[in-house]
C-alpha positions in Angstrom: -35.6 144.9 11.6 -39.1 144.5 9.5 -41.4 142.5 11.6 -44.5 142.4 9.3 -43.6 141.4 5.9 -44.2 138.7 3.6 -42.2 135.9 4.8 -43.3 136.4 8.1 -47.1 136.5 7.2 -46.6 133.5 5.3 -44.7 131.6 8.5 -47.8 133.0 10.5 -50.1 131.5 8.2 -47.9 127.9 8.1 -47.8 128.2 12.2 -52.1 128.6 11.8 -52.3 125.6 9.6 -50.9 123.3 12.6 -54.2 123.0 14.5 -56.2 121.8 11.2 -53.7 119.4 10.0 -53.9 117.7 13.5 -57.4 117.5 13.7 -57.9 116.6 10.3 -55.7 113.6 10.8 -57.5 112.8 13.9 -61.0 112.5 12.6 -59.5 110.6 10.1 -59.5 113.2 6.8 -55.9 112.0 5.7 -56.1 113.6 2.1 -57.1 117.0 3.3 -54.5 116.8 6.1 -51.6 115.9 3.4 -53.2 118.9 1.2 -52.1 121.0 3.9 -49.1 119.6 4.8 -48.3 120.0 1.2 -49.4 123.7 1.4 -47.2 124.3 4.5 -44.3 122.5 3.0 -44.7 125.1 -0.2 -45.1 127.9 1.9 -41.7 127.2 3.8 -39.8 127.2 0.9 -41.7 130.6 -0.3 -41.1 132.5 2.7 -37.6 131.6 2.7 -36.9 132.2 -1.0 -39.3 135.8 -0.5 -36.7 136.7 2.8 -33.5 135.8 0.5 -34.6 137.2 -2.7 -35.9 140.6 -1.4 -33.6 141.0 1.7 -36.8 140.9 3.8 -35.0 138.7 6.8 -35.6 139.7 10.1 -35.1 138.6 13.6 -38.5 137.5 14.1 -38.5 135.6 11.2 -35.3 133.6 12.3 -37.1 132.4 15.5 -40.9 132.0 13.6 -39.8 129.9 10.7 -38.2 126.8 12.8 -40.6 127.0 15.2 -43.8 127.2 12.5 -41.7 123.6 10.8 -41.2 122.4 14.2 -44.9 122.8 15.4 -46.0 121.1 12.3 -43.6 118.3 12.0 -44.0 117.5 15.9 -48.2 117.8 15.5 -48.0 115.4 12.2 -45.6 112.9 14.4 -47.6 112.7 17.5 -51.1 112.4 15.1 -49.6 109.8 13.2 -48.2 108.0 16.6 -51.7 108.2 18.2 -53.2 106.9 15.0 -50.6 103.6 14.8 -49.3 104.7 11.5 -45.7 105.7 13.4 -43.8 103.9 16.1 -43.9 105.0 19.3 -40.3 105.2 20.0 -40.1 107.2 17.0 -42.3 109.9 18.2 -40.9 109.8 21.5 -37.1 110.3 20.0 -38.4 113.2 17.7 -40.2 115.1 20.4 -37.6 114.5 22.6 -35.0 115.7 20.5 -36.5 118.9 19.8 -37.5 119.3 23.5 -34.1 118.7 25.1 -32.7 121.2 22.2 -35.2 123.7 23.5 -34.4 122.9 27.1 -30.3 123.3 26.0 -30.8 126.6 24.8 -33.0 127.9 27.9 -30.2 126.6 30.1 -27.5 128.7 28.1 -29.6 131.5 28.6 -30.3 131.4 32.4 -26.5 130.8 33.0 -26.0 134.0 30.7 -24.0 131.7 28.2 -26.5 132.1 25.5 -26.5 130.2 22.5 -26.0 131.6 18.6 -27.7 129.2 16.5 -26.6 127.8 13.1 -27.8 125.1 11.5 -25.8 121.6 11.7 -25.3 119.3 8.5 -27.1 116.4 10.3 -29.9 118.4 11.6 -31.1 119.6 7.4 -30.3 115.5 6.5 -32.6 114.7 9.9 -35.3 117.5 9.0 -35.8 116.2 5.3 -35.7 112.5 6.6 -38.7 113.3 9.1 -40.7 115.4 6.4 -40.3 112.7 3.8 -41.8 110.0 6.3 -44.1 112.1 7.3 -45.2 112.9 3.9 -44.7 109.0 2.6 -47.2 108.0 5.5 -49.6 110.6 4.6 -50.0 109.7 1.1 -50.0 105.9 1.9 -52.8 106.5 4.4 -54.7 108.8 2.2 -54.4 106.5 -1.2 -53.9 103.0 0.3 -50.2 103.0 -1.8 -48.9 100.2 0.1 -46.3 101.5 0.6 -45.3 99.5 4.3 -41.8 98.8 3.2 -40.6 102.0 2.2 -42.0 103.4 5.4 -40.4 100.8 7.2 -36.9 102.2 5.9 -37.7 105.6 6.6 -38.5 105.0 10.2 -35.2 103.7 10.9 -33.3 106.0 8.5 -35.0 109.1 10.2 -34.6 107.4 13.8 -30.9 106.7 13.0 -31.1 110.6 11.9 -32.6 111.5 14.9 -30.5 110.3 17.5 -27.5 111.2 15.3 -28.6 114.8 15.0 -29.5 115.1 19.2 -25.9 113.8 19.5 -24.6 116.4 17.4 -26.4 119.0 19.2 -25.0 117.7 22.6 -21.7 117.7 21.7 -22.0 121.4 20.4 -23.8 122.5 23.5 -21.2 120.9 25.6 -18.6 122.7 24.0 -20.6 125.8 24.0 -21.3 125.8 27.8 -17.4 125.2 28.4 -16.1 127.7 25.8 -18.9 130.2 25.0 -19.0 129.1 21.3 -22.1 128.8 19.4 -24.0 125.6 18.6 -26.2 124.8 15.7 -29.8 125.9 15.1 -32.9 123.2 15.7 -33.4 122.3 11.7 
């Protein structure tokens, strides 16, 4: 397995952007935070394309890529919640879902029943909704676009998908723990 390859370097770069995006949001530089958020999104697409196109996939990349994505999304949600741009309940739901999934994987590993991760369709939809909501909120506060109604709809859609995704992972995890199957990857 190749560890130092262009996709992994891009993924590490994306992870290194996380504290800068968070800091920029907290000090009120929303336009700059939006630019870095968009750059992170482009880097995510680019590293995935390169890994598949040139067969540069690695076990390290399989762990780093979703971790970098989650770090970025969770930090943006926490910042936007702290700034009262997202409702507290949604931030708690998004962060709790990710923590519970990680805890489930750790428990399975500790019980010598490791989980083989693969993405669930509902999880992919949840990720798209979370990214979309974050991008809309960032653009709205950066450029005063007046997207309150769209934001409200996206909050409820994202909340519903977050809960549905957690329920799907819980169901899959319970099935795995009782039969030693596989559980979808947290996307």
